C-alpha positions in Angstrom: 74.8 33.6 -15.3 73.3 32.1 -12.1 73.3 28.8 -12.1 70.0 26.5 -13.7 69.4 23.4 -15.1 67.7 22.7 -18.2 67.2 19.2 -20.7 65.7 18.5 -24.1 65.4 15.2 -25.6 65.6 14.1 -29.4 64.1 11.4 -31.0 67.2 10.3 -33.2 65.1 7.3 -34.8 62.6 9.6 -36.0 64.7 12.5 -36.7 62.8 15.0 -34.4 62.4 16.4 -30.9 60.8 14.0 -28.5 57.8 15.8 -27.6 55.6 14.5 -24.5 58.2 12.7 -22.5 57.7 12.5 -18.9 60.4 13.4 -17.0 61.2 13.3 -12.8 64.1 15.3 -11.0 65.4 14.0 -7.7 67.6 15.7 -5.2 69.9 13.0 -4.1 71.0 12.6 -0.3 72.4 9.3 0.9 69.9 6.6 0.0 66.9 9.4 0.0 65.6 11.1 -3.0 63.4 14.1 -3.0 61.3 15.2 -6.2 62.4 18.5 -7.2 60.9 19.1 -10.5 58.9 17.2 -12.9 56.8 17.7 -16.1 56.7 16.9 -20.2 58.7 17.9 -22.8 57.3 20.2 -25.1 56.9 20.2 -28.7 60.5 21.3 -29.2 61.5 18.2 -26.8 62.5 20.9 -24.1 61.5 21.1 -20.6 58.9 24.3 -20.5 61.2 25.8 -17.6 64.6 25.1 -15.8 64.2 22.3 -13.7 66.6 23.9 -11.0 66.7 27.6 -10.8 69.3 30.1 -8.8 66.6 30.1 -6.0 66.7 26.0 -5.8 69.9 24.9 -7.3 72.1 23.2 -4.7 75.6 21.1 -5.0 75.1 17.4 -4.8 74.0 14.5 -7.0 70.8 14.3 -8.5 68.7 11.9 -10.6 66.7 12.8 -14.0 64.5 10.0 -15.0 62.8 10.1 -18.2 59.6 7.8 -19.5 60.9 6.6 -22.5 58.6 3.5 -23.2 55.6 5.3 -22.6 56.8 7.9 -25.2 57.8 5.3 -28.0 54.5 3.2 -27.8 52.6 6.8 -28.0 54.7 6.9 -31.6 53.6 3.3 -32.7 56.9 1.8 -32.2 56.5 -2.1 -30.8 58.4 -2.5 -27.7 59.3 -6.0 -26.5 57.3 -7.0 -23.0 59.0 -5.7 -21.2 60.7 -3.1 -23.0 64.5 -2.9 -23.3 64.2 0.6 -22.1 61.6 1.8 -19.7 63.2 4.7 -17.7 66.2 6.1 -18.6 67.9 7.3 -15.5 70.9 10.1 -15.7 72.7 10.5 -12.4 74.9 13.6 -11.9 76.3 16.2 -10.1 76.0 19.6 -9.5 79.3 21.4 -8.3 79.3 24.8 -9.2 76.0 26.8 -8.3 77.2 29.7 -11.1 77.0 27.4 -14.1 74.2 26.3 -16.4 74.1 22.6 -16.7 72.1 21.3 -19.7 71.2 17.8 -20.3 70.4 16.3 -23.8 69.1 13.0 -24.2 69.5 11.6 -27.8 67.0 8.8 -27.5 65.7 5.6 -29.7 63.8 2.5 -28.6 67.3 0.7 -28.3 69.7 3.4 -27.0 70.5 6.6 -25.8 73.3 8.8 -25.2 73.5 12.3 -23.4 76.6 14.6 -22.4 76.7 18.1 -20.7 75.3 20.3 -23.0 75.9 24.2 -23.1 
């Protein structure tokens, strides 16, 4: 299978997919960041298309950012000012260009977890 990157977000506080979360993927080169993908999660909490494809995947570090406070506000959560979690940033590395990288984010207003999914 050619390499690609996908993501999805689950709202663990509500027990449902987190639809409508804005995300941005950056490729990291030293101190520089280059935006390579951005979008919003769909009704299933997933990016509607791969963030990296066989044509765009490259080895090295990446940063995936999710606008979580904005999402929680749209769901009616009362957040502190400033919010405890505003933007969740996940920094990871791509090493094998022939593999599927999947990044799930399990989210609540005061915590999150992630792992390399399948």
